[in-house]
Structure formats: structure tokens, C-alpha cells
C-alpha positions as CSV (number, residue, x, y, z in Angstrom):
1,X,103.5,118.0,73.6
2,X,107.0,119.4,74.3
3,X,109.8,117.4,75.6
4,X,109.9,119.4,78.6
5,X,106.1,118.7,79.3
6,X,106.5,115.1,78.6
7,X,109.3,114.8,81.1
8,X,107.2,116.5,83.9
9,X,104.3,114.3,83.0
10,X,106.2,111.3,84.1
11,X,105.4,109.6,87.5
12,X,107.9,110.3,90.5
13,X,109.9,107.1,90.9
14,X,108.9,105.1,93.9
15,X,112.1,105.4,95.5
16,X,111.1,109.1,96.6
17,X,107.7,108.2,97.8
18,X,107.5,108.0,101.5
19,X,104.8,107.1,104.1
20,X,103.8,109.8,106.6
21,X,104.1,108.8,110.3
22,X,101.4,108.8,112.8
23,X,97.7,108.3,112.7
24,X,96.9,109.7,109.1
25,X,99.2,107.5,107.1
26,X,99.6,109.0,103.5
27,X,102.1,108.6,100.8
28,X,104.0,111.9,100.3
29,X,107.1,113.3,98.4
30,X,109.4,115.8,100.2
31,X,109.3,119.4,99.1
32,X,113.1,119.4,98.7
33,X,113.0,116.2,96.3
34,X,110.2,117.9,94.3
35,X,112.1,121.2,94.1
36,X,115.1,119.4,93.0
37,X,113.3,117.5,90.1
38,X,111.8,120.6,89.0
39,X,115.0,122.6,89.0
40,X,116.6,119.7,86.9
41,X,113.7,119.7,84.5
42,X,113.2,123.2,84.3
43,X,116.5,125.3,85.1
44,X,116.9,128.1,87.3
45,X,115.6,127.9,90.9
46,X,112.2,129.6,91.3
47,X,110.9,132.3,93.2
48,X,108.9,130.9,96.1
49,X,105.8,132.2,98.1
50,X,104.2,130.4,101.0
51,X,100.4,131.0,100.3
52,X,99.0,129.1,103.2
53,X,100.5,127.4,106.2
54,X,98.6,124.1,107.4
55,X,98.2,123.7,111.0
56,X,97.3,120.8,113.4
57,X,94.4,121.3,115.8
58,X,96.9,122.5,118.4
59,X,98.1,125.2,116.2
60,X,101.6,123.6,115.1
61,X,102.5,123.9,111.7
62,X,102.3,120.6,109.5
63,X,102.9,121.8,106.2
64,X,102.4,124.6,103.6
65,X,100.9,125.5,100.2
66,X,103.8,126.8,98.2
67,X,103.7,128.6,94.9
68,X,106.9,128.2,92.8
69,X,107.4,130.3,89.8
70,X,109.8,129.3,86.9
71,X,110.8,131.9,84.5
């Protein structure tokens, strides 16, 4: 396994993990934190494409599925 892959395989530090507020409690790491970690490990900012918008029952955007391509 390459050094880069080993670096990517490490767990995210607990200090980055937050608890989602509201009735559906879940752990998450913000998009901005993940993106900064990937840029630090892989270099140049990626191209990005939103592939799906996740909406609540009342139609408000709750999140996205984002495709990031690093060259």
C-alpha cells in the first residue's frame, strides 16, 4: 500500500466528529473539514459535482452527495 493510501486510510480525529442536532442524532464530519483533509493529503483542489440533493419531507435541502475528482 502506498504512503498516500495509508494516510487516507487513517481514522478521522475525534475532534472533527460532530453530533447532528434534531430528532435524528448521528455523528458527522463537515464537508469543509473533509475537503481540507483531502486537499492536504492529495494536493490540488478537486473538481466537484453535486450528484444528488437530499431533501427533508417538506422539501428543504438537508445535504448532498458530492463527487470530487482529484487529478
